[in-house]
N, CA, C and O of each residue as an XYZ file, in Angstrom:
952
protein
N     127.388     78.430    116.351
C     126.725     77.317    115.737
C     125.614     76.878    116.646
O     125.802     76.722    117.853
N     124.472     76.683    116.069
C     123.302     76.232    116.919
C     123.354     74.781    117.257
O     123.421     73.929    116.371
N     123.324     74.485    118.544
C     123.422     73.073    119.036
C     122.413     72.211    118.484
O     121.276     72.642    118.293
N     122.760     70.943    118.193
C     121.825     70.025    117.814
C     120.923     69.548    118.935
O     121.292     69.290    120.080
N     119.538     69.454    118.391
C     118.684     68.996    119.516
C     118.970     67.486    119.967
O     119.446     66.631    119.220
N     118.605     67.290    121.312
C     118.955     65.974    121.780
C     118.133     64.895    121.101
O     117.008     65.157    120.674
N     118.700     63.621    120.985
C     118.048     62.575    120.345
C     116.946     62.143    121.286
O     117.050     62.187    122.511
N     115.858     61.713    120.609
C     114.706     61.189    121.384
C     114.983     59.772    121.853
O     115.595     58.946    121.175
N     114.493     59.556    123.046
C     114.443     58.106    123.500
C     113.418     57.278    122.765
O     112.625     57.816    121.993
N     113.419     55.967    122.992
C     112.320     55.166    122.400
C     110.955     55.652    122.896
O     110.048     55.841    122.085
N     110.787     55.857    124.195
C     109.403     56.336    124.619
C     109.123     57.697    124.200
O     107.946     58.049    124.118
N     110.028     58.476    123.935
C     109.654     59.905    123.488
C     109.405     59.847    121.988
O     108.629     60.660    121.485
N     110.039     58.904    121.227
C     109.823     58.824    119.770
C     108.432     58.265    119.577
O     107.704     58.736    118.702
N     108.011     57.217    120.408
C     106.620     56.649    120.212
C     105.477     57.589    120.706
O     104.301     57.361    120.421
N     105.855     58.610    121.426
C     104.867     59.570    122.025
C     104.860     60.843    121.298
O     103.973     61.674    121.496
N     105.936     61.051    120.361
C     106.105     62.460    119.847
C     104.832     62.941    118.995
O     104.045     62.147    118.480
N     104.741     64.161    118.921
C     103.574     64.722    118.171
C     104.219     65.492    117.126
O     103.484     66.278    116.529
N     105.473     65.433    116.767
C     106.248     66.270    115.858
C     107.229     65.378    115.116
O     108.034     64.724    115.780
N     107.222     65.299    113.747
C     108.173     64.333    113.084
C     109.551     65.028    113.039
O     110.527     64.353    112.714
N     109.687     66.282    113.332
C     111.000     66.933    113.033
C     112.061     66.265    114.036
O     113.134     65.900    113.556
N     111.836     66.104    115.271
C     112.880     65.517    116.160
C     112.834     64.030    116.023
O     113.747     63.385    116.538
N     111.894     63.425    115.401
C     111.854     62.080    115.302
C     112.855     61.508    114.272
O     113.426     60.432    114.450
N     113.032     62.286    113.188
C     113.834     61.839    112.039
C     115.342     61.615    112.492
O     115.870     60.522    112.288
N     115.963     62.548    113.047
C     117.436     62.367    113.453
C     117.618     61.342    114.532
O     118.732     60.887    114.791
N     116.466     60.955    115.200
C     116.664     60.032    116.262
C     116.489     58.631    115.890
O     116.528     57.759    116.758
N     116.289     58.340    114.589
C     116.075     56.943    114.192
C     117.369     56.202    114.329
O     118.372     56.605    113.741
N     117.385     55.089    115.117
C     118.611     54.332    115.429
C     119.288     53.762    114.211
O     120.495     53.527    114.269
N     118.599     53.519    113.104
C     119.221     52.714    112.015
C     118.937     53.499    110.834
O     119.108     52.949    109.746
N     118.535     54.682    110.870
C     118.403     55.503    109.657
C     116.984     55.287    108.885
O     116.036     54.705    109.412
N     116.962     55.750    107.767
C     115.675     55.837    107.014
C     116.012     55.458    105.542
O     116.890     56.039    104.904
N     115.327     54.541    105.097
C     115.515     54.114    103.553
C     114.999     55.274    102.745
O     114.276     56.137    103.243
N     115.393     55.276    101.468
C     114.750     56.260    100.465
C     113.459     56.004    100.196
O     112.689     56.923     99.920
N     113.046     54.656    100.248
C     111.486     54.302     99.899
C     110.737     54.753    101.091
O     109.697     55.395    100.944
N     111.183     54.468    102.226
C     110.277     54.949    103.572
C     110.167     56.408    103.495
O     109.066     56.935    103.652
N     111.268     57.137    103.255
C     111.172     58.538    103.223
C     110.228     59.097    102.191
O     109.452     60.007    102.487
N     110.276     58.595    101.044
C     109.389     59.162     99.941
C     108.033     58.662    100.105
O     107.103     59.348     99.684
N     107.813     57.529    100.676
C     106.381     57.134    100.969
C     105.805     57.943    101.968
O     104.649     58.356    101.869
N     106.610     58.220    103.016
C     106.094     59.162    104.111
C     105.763     60.562    103.401
O     104.671     61.099    103.588
N     106.692     61.101    102.624
C     106.409     62.247    101.888
C     105.165     62.237    101.076
O     104.362     63.169    101.109
N     105.007     61.131    100.317
C     103.709     61.055     99.574
C     102.565     61.015    100.437
O     101.532     61.578    100.077
N     102.632     60.394    101.573
C     101.436     60.333    102.569
C     101.099     61.748    103.103
O      99.935     62.126    103.241
N     102.208     62.529    103.404
C     101.936     63.912    103.805
C     101.358     64.717    102.682
O     100.476     65.537    102.938
N     101.782     64.550    101.476
C     101.255     65.302    100.409
C      99.744     64.918    100.142
O      98.894     65.761     99.854
N      99.521     63.726    100.250
C      98.115     63.321    100.054
C      97.101     63.887    101.086
O      95.911     64.018    100.801
N      97.613     64.213    102.286
C      96.789     64.779    103.306
C      96.401     66.235    102.884
O      95.372     66.720    103.355
N      97.155     66.933    102.044
C      97.002     68.251    101.647
C      96.610     68.343    100.064
O      96.733     69.374     99.403
N      96.183     67.261     99.627
C      95.988     67.174     98.102
C      94.888     68.132     97.575
O      94.805     68.431     96.384
N      94.019     68.612     98.570
C      93.080     69.721     98.076
C      93.864     70.904     97.653
O      93.383     71.642     96.793
N      95.049     71.165     98.183
C      95.813     72.397     97.891
C      96.796     72.076     96.750
O      97.456     73.013     96.300
N      96.945     70.931     96.276
C      97.706     70.665     95.121
C      96.878     70.926     93.800
O      96.460     69.993     93.114
N      96.684     72.160     93.513
C      95.658     72.548     92.624
C      96.164     72.396     91.107
O      95.337     72.292     90.201
N      97.551     72.385     90.856
C      98.000     72.088     89.505
C      98.028     70.592     89.474
O      98.561     69.950     90.380
N      97.402     69.977     88.336
C      97.503     68.492     88.157
C      98.858     67.940     88.029
O      99.093     66.752     88.250
N      99.746     68.786     87.677
C     101.163     68.159     87.459
C     101.793     67.921     88.748
O     102.599     66.996     88.847
N     101.484     68.729     89.845
C     101.963     68.426     91.194
C     101.424     67.054     91.672
O     102.201     66.237     92.165
N     100.107     66.791     91.533
C      99.539     65.529     91.908
C     100.116     64.425     91.091
O     100.369     63.338     91.610
N     100.333     64.669     89.821
C     101.008     63.629     89.011
C     102.354     63.123     89.481
O     102.702     61.943     89.504
N     103.088     64.214     89.865
C     104.489     64.020     90.467
C     104.439     63.068     91.634
O     105.192     62.100     91.741
N     103.422     63.429     92.579
C     103.311     62.528     93.799
C     102.986     61.128     93.353
O     103.616     60.203     93.867
N     102.058     60.880     92.441
C     101.798     59.591     91.925
C     102.989     58.979     91.420
O     103.301     57.869     91.852
N     103.696     59.556     90.561
C     104.896     58.975     89.976
C     105.891     58.616     91.000
O     106.457     57.524     90.930
N     106.142     59.428     91.922
C     107.065     59.048     92.969
C     106.700     57.900     93.715
O     107.548     57.083     94.072
N     105.378     57.772     93.999
C     104.832     56.680     94.714
C     104.995     55.335     93.852
O     105.208     54.268     94.428
N     104.901     55.405     92.630
C     105.197     54.214     91.880
C     106.571     53.909     91.722
O     106.959     52.742     91.688
N     107.320     54.861     91.626
C     108.789     54.646     91.352
C     109.574     54.088     92.430
O     110.581     53.430     92.168
N     109.156     54.318     93.766
C     109.850     53.749     94.737
C     109.712     52.224     94.816
O     110.608     51.578     95.359
N     108.666     51.633     94.316
C     108.475     50.245     94.229
C     108.982     49.658     92.863
O     109.292     48.473     92.739
N     109.037     50.492     91.942
C     109.444     50.028     90.620
C     110.383     51.142     89.971
O     109.864     51.949     89.200
N     111.697     51.214     90.244
C     112.540     52.224     89.723
C     112.516     52.354     88.149
O     112.711     53.441     87.607
N     112.280     51.246     87.471
C     112.163     51.326     85.988
C     111.083     52.352     85.449
O     111.098     52.741     84.281
N     110.210     52.734     86.318
C     109.136     53.721     85.992
C     109.866     55.031     85.588
O     109.465     55.743     84.668
N     110.929     55.292     86.313
C     111.551     56.611     86.075
C     112.897     56.599     86.836
O     112.934     57.188     87.916
N     113.999     55.985     86.373
C     115.231     55.745     87.124
C     115.899     56.902     87.718
O     116.613     56.787     88.714
N     115.663     58.102     87.080
C     116.310     59.241     87.557
C     115.396     60.240     88.251
O     115.888     61.313     88.599
N     114.070     59.982     88.494
C     113.153     60.728     89.061
C     112.872     62.013     88.269
O     112.223     62.949     88.737
N     113.444     61.992     86.949
C     113.372     63.151     86.074
C     111.916     63.583     85.791
O     111.573     64.762     85.864
N     111.151     62.670     85.495
C     109.735     62.936     85.029
C     108.939     63.659     86.197
O     108.280     64.687     86.042
N     109.089     63.015     87.309
C     108.413     63.541     88.498
C     108.921     64.977     88.805
O     108.132     65.883     89.076
N     110.209     65.146     88.756
C     110.873     66.546     89.087
C     110.347     67.529     88.183
O     109.938     68.613     88.599
N     110.334     67.158     86.767
C     109.874     68.138     85.783
C     108.364     68.542     86.032
O     107.971     69.705     85.942
N     107.567     67.479     86.351
C     106.122     67.763     86.546
C     105.963     68.702     87.816
O     105.181     69.653     87.796
N     106.760     68.384     88.951
C     106.606     69.127     90.103
C     107.074     70.546     89.980
O     106.489     71.460     90.561
N     108.166     70.738     89.198
C     108.679     72.080     88.903
C     107.549     72.887     88.068
O     107.242     74.044     88.357
N     107.059     72.283     87.182
C     106.113     73.033     86.280
C     104.925     73.394     87.017
O     104.390     74.482     86.803
N     104.425     72.517     87.933
C     103.380     72.802     88.716
C     103.577     73.934     89.673
O     102.746     74.828     89.828
N     104.720     73.852     90.309
C     105.161     74.964     91.201
C     105.292     76.184     90.668
O     104.986     77.168     91.341
N     105.728     76.297     89.482
C     106.074     77.597     88.836
C     104.537     78.081     88.348
O     104.279     79.282     88.416
N     103.728     77.336     87.959
C     102.404     77.786     87.610
C     101.658     78.366     88.833
O     101.026     79.418     88.738
N     101.734     77.714     89.901
C     101.181     78.192     91.072
C     101.698     79.517     91.669
O     100.994     80.398     92.163
N     103.013     79.517     91.547
C     103.823     80.820     91.908
C     103.321     81.984     91.030
O     103.100     83.102     91.497
N     103.149     81.656     89.703
C     102.867     82.838     88.815
C     101.414     83.356     89.332
O     101.183     84.554     89.492
N     100.594     82.475     89.543
C      99.058     82.810     89.904
C      99.136     83.477     91.178
O      98.422     84.465     91.346
N      99.957     83.053     92.172
C      99.972     83.755     93.476
C     100.618     85.107     93.375
O     100.099     86.005     94.039
N     101.672     85.389     92.645
C     102.209     86.600     92.633
C     101.337     87.612     91.779
O     101.338     88.821     92.010
N     100.595     87.018     90.773
C      99.769     87.864     89.954
C      98.627     88.415     90.784
O      98.118     89.501     90.506
N      98.246     87.711     91.746
C      97.185     88.125     92.796
C      97.640     89.174     93.682
O      96.814     89.867     94.275
N      98.967     89.361     93.834
C      99.499     90.425     94.692
C      99.281     90.082     96.115
O      99.027     90.984     96.913
N      99.360     88.838     96.499
C      99.207     88.470     97.820
C     100.273     88.762     98.835
O     101.442     88.432     98.634
N      99.855     89.419     99.995
C     101.030     89.654    101.029
C     101.284     88.453    101.758
O     102.388     88.205    102.242
N     100.216     87.643    101.858
C     100.312     86.288    102.460
C      99.950     85.330    101.457
O      98.821     85.409    100.972
N     100.822     84.348    101.034
C     100.529     83.421    100.019
C      99.601     82.294    100.446
O      99.670     81.786    101.566
N      98.684     81.901     99.461
C      97.722     80.799     99.829
C      98.394     79.567    100.149
O      99.613     79.482    100.002
N      97.660     78.546    100.601
C      98.274     77.321    100.900
C      98.791     76.443     99.720
O      99.528     75.468     99.869
N      98.307     76.917     98.505
C      98.727     76.341     97.319
C     100.192     76.438     97.019
O     100.803     75.625     96.326
N     100.690     77.460     97.574
C     102.214     77.741     97.282
C     103.012     76.705     98.079
O     103.887     76.052     97.510
N     102.723     76.523     99.448
C     103.518     75.542    100.171
C     103.191     74.203     99.662
O     104.100     73.373     99.629
N     102.015     73.882     99.261
C     101.595     72.552     98.811
C     102.456     72.316     97.493
O     103.060     71.250     97.377
N     102.516     73.118     96.670
C     103.276     72.915     95.387
C     104.787     72.735     95.655
O     105.461     71.981     94.953
N     105.317     73.451     96.702
C     106.703     73.311     97.096
C     106.927     71.865     97.690
O     107.961     71.225     97.501
N     105.893     71.437     98.396
C     106.031     70.042     98.974
C     106.165     68.948     97.970
O     106.971     68.040     98.172
N     105.397     68.985     96.864
C     105.545     68.015     95.882
C     106.819     68.199     95.082
O     107.373     67.220     94.583
N     107.297     69.418     94.948
C     108.639     69.617     94.340
C     109.734     69.089     95.215
O     110.596     68.400     94.670
N     109.811     69.317     96.464
C     110.881     68.914     97.332
C     110.927     67.412     97.610
O     111.948     66.849     98.006
N     109.662     66.739     97.361
C     109.430     65.324     97.474
C     110.332     64.653     96.297
O     111.021     63.654     96.506
N     110.259     65.272     95.110
C     111.024     64.765     93.999
C     112.431     65.274     93.862
O     113.239     64.680     93.148
N     112.758     66.412     94.562
C     113.966     67.121     94.291
C     115.082     66.498     95.192
O     116.135     66.077     94.713
N     114.799     66.466     96.473
C     115.912     65.994     97.514
C     116.382     64.568     97.248
O     115.642     63.757     96.691
N     117.638     64.260     97.657
C     118.043     62.846     97.519
C     118.267     62.145     98.922
O     118.054     60.941     99.069
N     118.667     62.891     99.850
C     118.840     62.338    101.232
C     117.649     61.895    101.796
O     116.740     62.725    101.823
N     117.418     60.735    102.276
C     116.091     60.340    102.894
C     115.683     61.244    103.995
O     114.515     61.629    103.965
N     116.413     61.631    104.921
C     115.974     62.390    106.041
C     115.703     63.764    105.604
O     114.859     64.398    106.238
N     116.316     64.330    104.583
C     115.904     65.641    104.007
C     114.657     65.637    103.267
O     113.858     66.567    103.375
N     114.431     64.527    102.440
C     113.104     64.314    101.749
C     111.988     64.427    102.676
O     111.050     65.202    102.490
N     112.109     63.550    103.801
C     111.035     63.456    104.738
C     110.834     64.756    105.448
O     109.684     65.190    105.520
N     111.833     65.434    105.987
C     111.874     66.555    106.716
C     111.249     67.749    105.926
O     110.309     68.397    106.386
N     111.759     67.977    104.845
C     111.391     69.181    104.097
C     109.948     69.100    103.474
O     109.174     70.054    103.399
N     109.704     67.822    103.040
C     108.261     67.679    102.431
C     107.245     67.901    103.653
O     106.309     68.695    103.551
N     107.474     67.189    104.759
C     106.620     67.457    105.877
C     106.462     68.916    106.438
O     105.418     69.339    106.933
N     107.559     69.593    106.307
C     107.449     70.962    106.785
C     106.595     71.787    105.768
O     105.785     72.619    106.178
N     106.774     71.564    104.530
C     105.952     72.362    103.627
C     104.504     71.914    103.668
O     103.617     72.728    103.414
N     104.249     70.764    103.948
C     102.806     70.259    104.007
C     102.237     70.800    105.347
O     101.057     71.146    105.280
N     102.789     70.926    106.437
C     102.205     71.392    107.627
C     102.137     72.990    107.393
O     101.210     73.604    107.922
N     103.040     73.642    106.656
C     102.940     75.013    106.514
C     101.648     75.312    105.586
O     100.957     76.316    105.761
N     101.404     74.421    104.655
C     100.240     74.628    103.713
C      99.009     74.553    104.531
O      98.096     75.355    104.337
N      98.932     73.583    105.485
C      97.802     73.503    106.507
C      97.713     74.811    107.263
O      96.621     75.364    107.387
N      98.718     75.279    107.727
C      98.722     76.567    108.613
C      98.171     77.688    107.808
O      97.395     78.510    108.296
N      98.613     77.725    106.450
C      98.188     78.833    105.630
C      96.729     78.969    105.392
O      96.283     80.026    104.945
N      95.880     77.853    105.694
C      94.429     78.002    105.536
C      93.859     78.783    106.615
O      92.658     79.052    106.578
N      94.638     79.203    107.638
C      94.112     79.861    108.890
C      93.831     81.357    108.579
O      94.474     82.013    107.758
N      92.839     81.804    109.296
C      92.428     83.342    109.095
C      93.306     84.255    110.134
O      93.347     85.480    110.012
N      93.942     83.614    111.073
C      94.701     84.363    111.990
C      95.932     83.595    112.429
O      96.018     82.393    112.175
N      96.907     84.255    113.090
C      98.220     83.544    113.477
C      97.957     82.464    114.577
O      98.583     81.404    114.572
N      97.020     82.758    115.512
C      96.921     81.834    116.549
C      96.300     80.442    116.061
O      96.658     79.338    116.471
N      95.330     80.688    115.133
C      94.726     79.456    114.407
C      95.676     78.739    113.598
O      95.631     77.511    113.535
N      96.621     79.488    112.909
C      97.638     78.832    112.066
C      98.597     77.999    112.892
O      99.070     76.960    112.431
N      98.886     78.432    114.084
C      99.819     77.664    114.914
C      99.052     76.349    115.400
O      99.621     75.260    115.480
N      97.918     76.518    115.667
C      97.070     75.224    116.073
C      96.992     74.173    114.955
O      97.211     72.973    115.122
N      96.658     74.757    113.804
C      96.530     73.886    112.519
C      97.910     73.254    112.277
O      98.025     72.045    112.076
N      98.906     74.058    112.301
C     100.222     73.439    111.979
C     100.677     72.294    113.026
O     101.196     71.237    112.668
N     100.412     72.647    114.371
C     100.790     71.536    115.355
C      99.773     70.269    115.159
O     100.210     69.141    115.384
N      98.499     70.440    114.765
C      97.671     69.335    114.520
C      98.163     68.502    113.432
O      98.165     67.276    113.537
N      98.609     69.147    112.321
C      99.097     68.451    111.175
C     100.434     67.732    111.464
O     100.656     66.633    110.956
N     101.310     68.330    112.257
C     102.555     67.685    112.659
C     102.249     66.450    113.460
O     102.939     65.438    113.340
N     101.238     66.521    114.261
C     100.990     65.283    115.048
C     100.390     64.236    114.077
O     100.684     63.059    114.284
N      99.616     64.530    113.085
C      99.264     63.502    112.088
C     100.483     62.899    111.446
O     100.644     61.684    111.325
N     101.332     63.817    111.042
C     102.586     63.297    110.387
C     103.381     62.486    111.245
O     103.954     61.519    110.742
N     103.516     62.736    112.527
C     104.184     61.914    113.409
C     103.575     60.542    113.356
O     104.302     59.564    113.184
N     102.267     60.423    113.498
C     101.583     59.139    113.313
C     101.928     58.465    111.947
O     102.179     57.262    111.886
N     101.930     59.186    110.982
C     102.360     58.589    109.625
C     103.727     57.959    109.649
O     103.999     56.891    109.099
N     104.516     58.668    110.294
C     105.938     58.227    110.465
C     105.983     56.823    111.195
O     106.723     55.946    110.749
N     105.206     56.604    112.300
C     105.188     55.476    113.051
C     104.391     54.345    112.158
O     104.663     53.155    112.311
N     103.481     54.742    111.302
C     102.840     53.864    110.461
C     103.740     53.239    109.489
O     103.602     52.062    109.158
N     104.612     53.962    109.049
C     105.629     53.485    107.990
C     106.881     52.672    108.642
O     107.430     51.709    108.108
N     107.223     53.239    109.889
C     108.419     52.633    110.486
C     108.201     51.715    111.625
O     109.103     51.006    112.071
N     106.964     51.732    112.104
C     106.685     50.924    113.424
C     107.449     51.430    114.467
O     107.594     52.646    114.593
N     108.006     50.545    115.310
C     108.982     50.843    116.418
C     110.375     50.527    115.916
O     110.801     49.372    115.942
N     111.122     51.594    115.437
C     112.475     51.310    114.815
C     113.576     50.937    115.935
O     114.713     50.585    115.621
N     113.162     51.040    117.186
C     114.043     50.756    118.318
C     114.034     49.265    118.559
O     114.944     48.726    119.190
N     113.001     48.589    118.058
C     112.846     47.118    118.291
C     112.524     46.361    116.982
O     111.362     46.135    116.643
N     113.526     46.005    116.312
C     113.335     45.212    115.156
C     113.710     43.814    115.327
O     114.877     43.426    115.300
N     112.574     42.978    115.524
C     112.831     41.540    115.846
C     112.563     40.697    114.591
O     111.806     41.116    113.715
N     113.151     39.572    114.507
C     112.952     38.710    113.293
C     111.381     38.425    113.110
O     110.722     38.188    114.123
N     110.795     38.440    111.923
C     109.474     38.188    111.796
C     109.087     36.813    112.226
O     109.885     35.888    112.073
N     107.835     36.608    112.787
C     107.361     35.304    113.191
C     107.068     34.466    111.858
O     106.304     34.919    111.005
N     107.675     33.281    111.717
C     107.387     32.452    110.539
C     105.896     32.279    110.306
O     105.530     32.029    109.157
N     105.045     32.380    111.230
C     103.623     32.074    111.212
C     102.984     33.301    110.487
O     101.826     33.206    110.080
N     103.737     34.510    110.303
C     103.202     35.750    109.604
C     103.277     35.459    108.058
O     102.775     36.239    107.248
N     103.919     34.317    107.687
C     104.323     34.301    106.236
C     103.813     33.002    105.570
O     104.478     32.375    104.745
N     102.501     32.625    106.021
C     101.817     31.601    105.459
C     101.482     31.978    104.017
O     101.472     33.177    103.735
N     101.223     31.126    103.133
C     100.922     31.470    101.753
C      99.685     32.348    101.625
O      99.669     33.314    100.862
N      98.659     32.001    102.376
C      97.381     32.739    102.378
C      97.585     34.217    102.845
O      97.072     35.181    102.278
N      98.419     34.286    103.977
C      98.658     35.756    104.484
C      99.469     36.571    103.535
O      99.208     37.753    103.309
N     100.478     35.913    102.972
C     101.351     36.601    102.080
C     100.517     37.068    100.768
O     100.627     38.204    100.308
N      99.747     36.162    100.262
C      98.974     36.443     99.041
C      97.984     37.636     99.342
O      97.800     38.519     98.504
N      97.355     37.629    100.569
C      96.431     38.724    100.827
C      97.144     40.029    101.199
O      96.594     41.110    100.989
N      98.340     39.943    101.738
C      99.164     41.133    101.934
C      99.488     41.691    100.622
O      99.346     42.901    100.441
N      99.887     40.966     99.741
C     100.480     41.403     98.405
C      99.202     42.102     97.642
O      99.327     43.165     97.034
N      98.055     41.443     97.733
C      96.891     42.042     96.993
C      96.494     43.329     97.628
O      96.178     44.285     96.920
N      96.494     43.408     99.020
C      96.149     44.681     99.589
C      97.130     45.788     99.274
O      96.743     46.947     99.120
N      98.328     45.451     99.184
C      99.375     46.518     98.736
C      99.102     46.929     97.307
O      99.082     48.130     97.036
N      98.900     46.060     96.419
C      98.726     46.217     94.975
C      97.537     47.072     94.652
O      97.541     47.989     93.830
N      96.451     46.658     95.428
C      95.196     47.278     95.252
C      94.951     48.534     96.016
O      93.943     49.194     95.760
N      95.789     48.915     96.930
C      95.726     49.991     97.887
C      94.573     49.969     98.758
O      94.157     51.034     99.214
N      93.950     48.757     99.069
C      92.801     48.558     99.933
C      93.327     48.322    101.368
O      93.092     47.273    101.967
N      94.073     49.374    101.917
C      94.696     49.514    103.170
C      93.554     49.324    104.300
O      93.867     48.833    105.384
N      92.300     49.700    104.045
C      91.324     49.678    105.062
C      90.935     48.202    105.429
O      90.182     47.956    106.371
N      91.524     47.172    104.580
C      91.276     45.896    104.807
C      92.272     45.110    105.655
O      92.302     43.880    105.707
N      93.136     45.992    106.358
C      94.172     45.379    107.109
C      93.694     44.517    108.256
O      94.394     43.595    108.675
N      92.460     44.816    108.791
C      91.969     43.894    109.906
C      91.736     42.452    109.371
O      91.814     41.488    110.132
N      91.463     42.327    108.109
C      91.354     40.979    107.490
C      92.606     40.227    107.494
O      92.616     39.017    107.718
N      93.819     41.001    107.218
C      94.978     40.457    107.259
C      95.410     40.061    108.777
O      96.053     39.039    109.015
N      95.005     40.941    109.736
C      95.291     40.638    111.101
C      94.519     39.256    111.514
O      95.036     38.415    112.250
N      93.297     39.140    110.981
C      92.486     37.999    111.297
C      93.118     36.686    110.710
O      93.075     35.611    111.309
N      93.654     36.853    109.596
C      94.318     35.710    108.980
C      95.590     35.351    109.678
O      95.909     34.174    109.846
N      96.305     36.337    110.078
C      97.464     36.079    110.805
C      97.277     35.369    112.213
O      98.086     34.551    112.650
N      96.087     35.779    112.898
C      95.800     35.246    114.091
C      95.387     33.690    113.951
O      95.784     32.878    114.786
N      94.618     33.328    112.923
C      94.274     32.057    112.627
C      95.509     31.116    112.304
O      95.547     29.916    112.576
N      96.547     31.866    111.663
C      97.747     31.033    111.399
C      98.632     30.952    112.545
O      99.720     30.396    112.402
N      98.264     31.485    113.766
C      99.036     31.246    115.049
C     100.130     32.347    115.162
O     101.054     32.102    115.937
N     100.144     33.522    114.490
C     101.063     34.537    114.581
C     101.250     34.971    116.042
O     100.262     35.327    116.684
N     102.430     34.957    116.577
C     102.582     35.319    117.898
C     103.166     36.762    118.092
O     103.534     37.129    119.208
N     103.238     37.502    117.093
C     103.817     38.875    117.066
C     102.736     39.876    117.451
O     101.993     40.368    116.602
N     102.660     40.181    118.810
C     101.577     41.026    119.288
C     101.366     42.286    118.728
O     100.251     42.765    118.521
N     102.647     42.933    118.434
C     102.700     44.229    117.917
C     102.133     44.315    116.513
O     101.423     45.248    116.140
N     102.505     43.241    115.728
C     102.066     43.130    114.323
C     100.557     42.955    114.236
O      99.842     43.603    113.471
N     100.144     42.048    115.064
C      98.611     41.725    115.143
C      97.810     42.973    115.523
O      96.772     43.266    114.931
N      98.301     43.681    116.498
C      97.580     44.877    116.996
C      97.487     45.957    115.915
O      96.442     46.564    115.683
N      98.605     46.156    115.289
C      98.762     47.192    114.257
C      97.632     46.853    113.103
O      96.942     47.765    112.648
N      97.492     45.594    112.690
C      96.544     45.180    111.712
C      95.156     45.208    112.198
O      94.259     45.625    111.466
N      94.930     44.790    113.386
C      93.552     44.674    113.867
C      92.880     45.840    114.479
O      91.653     45.934    114.483
N      93.729     46.804    115.039
C      93.160     47.981    115.647
C      92.855     49.005    114.591
O      93.778     49.391    113.873
N      91.573     49.506    114.424
C      91.322     50.411    113.370
C      92.248     51.712    113.381
O      92.546     52.297    114.422
N      92.638     52.071    112.206
C      93.629     53.289    112.136
C      93.831     53.610    110.722
O      93.383     52.905    109.818
N      94.557     54.757    110.525
C      94.947     55.079    109.108
C      96.100     54.242    108.808
O      97.057     54.153    109.577
N      96.014     53.601    107.650
C      97.104     52.858    106.949
C      97.403     53.454    105.506
O      96.522     53.883    104.761
N      98.714     53.427    105.218
C      99.150     54.024    103.940
C     100.080     53.164    103.207
O     100.568     52.197    103.792
N     100.367     53.403    102.032
C     101.462     52.731    101.336
C     102.787     52.841    102.077
O     103.287     53.928    102.366
N     103.320     51.692    102.362
C     104.573     51.679    103.215
C     104.360     51.238    104.567
O     105.331     51.097    105.311
N     103.101     50.986    104.991
C     102.719     50.466    106.306
C     103.698     49.339    106.731
O     103.754     48.343    106.009
N     104.433     49.407    107.781
C     105.446     48.442    108.147
C     104.935     47.109    108.404
O     105.664     46.129    108.252
N     103.610     47.001    108.821
C     103.127     45.622    109.078
C     102.790     44.896    107.836
O     103.064     43.706    107.679
N     102.191     45.629    106.955
C     101.850     45.097    105.642
C     103.151     44.727    104.851
O     103.224     43.670    104.224
N     104.178     45.638    104.901
C     105.434     45.259    104.314
C     106.091     44.009    104.931
O     106.671     43.186    104.223
N     105.995     43.898    106.156
C     106.550     42.742    106.938
C     105.956     41.333    106.347
O     106.680     40.360    106.135
N     104.603     41.348    106.118
C     104.048     40.185    105.656
C     104.159     39.819    104.171
O     104.345     38.674    103.757
N     104.013     41.012    103.351
C     104.002     40.687    102.024
C     105.373     40.437    101.422
O     105.467     39.904    100.317
N     106.519     40.835    102.171
C     107.820     40.647    101.624
C     108.338     39.280    102.058
O     109.559     39.126    102.011
N     107.617     38.316    102.453
C     108.240     37.068    102.737
C     108.933     36.410    101.572
O     109.499     35.327    101.723
């Protein structure tokens, strides 16, 4: 039996450039919503290779479903779309007689696994693996493929921290983060998808007297934000 890899410490988790050892090291687990939004964010990074529109539609549907299960209580529609998209891409790839399959194959697999798996850690792990494999498949040689895959895994690790923050330190939110103005702005940014405006939320929180330095820094420092951003969720869910 292959021994399990050692769990990461807090410092290792925050510095990791690979999401694979990060997932089993979460001290309090991973919610289904967090896992699927992480998977959606990974899929959107390789959206160029989701060439069948049904694969893209499946990702869109999963993203809506995690916040409103009434959209599709059983994930059935997303799974059907992803399966149909994957099969179409497979037929095209096999018809071309490829010895090495194009990135569209791994990309279609990623959308399918995002909808198929039920356990949060498996959803996140398998979707991320296929997305990084899709990126690697764009390389012209093996050495370049390794570099591309490692670079994509590093970006996925950043996405994981974007959604989870620091899971080793979950402190009660500062009441000053939940002023009516801040909550209204956070809810608007989430609903509209205008995540690039998080610095505005950070400025509003600072004016309100928010003392949560980590929250303020996450909002104010420029960076990539996606649906599921831990800081935005913290404020809008007051």
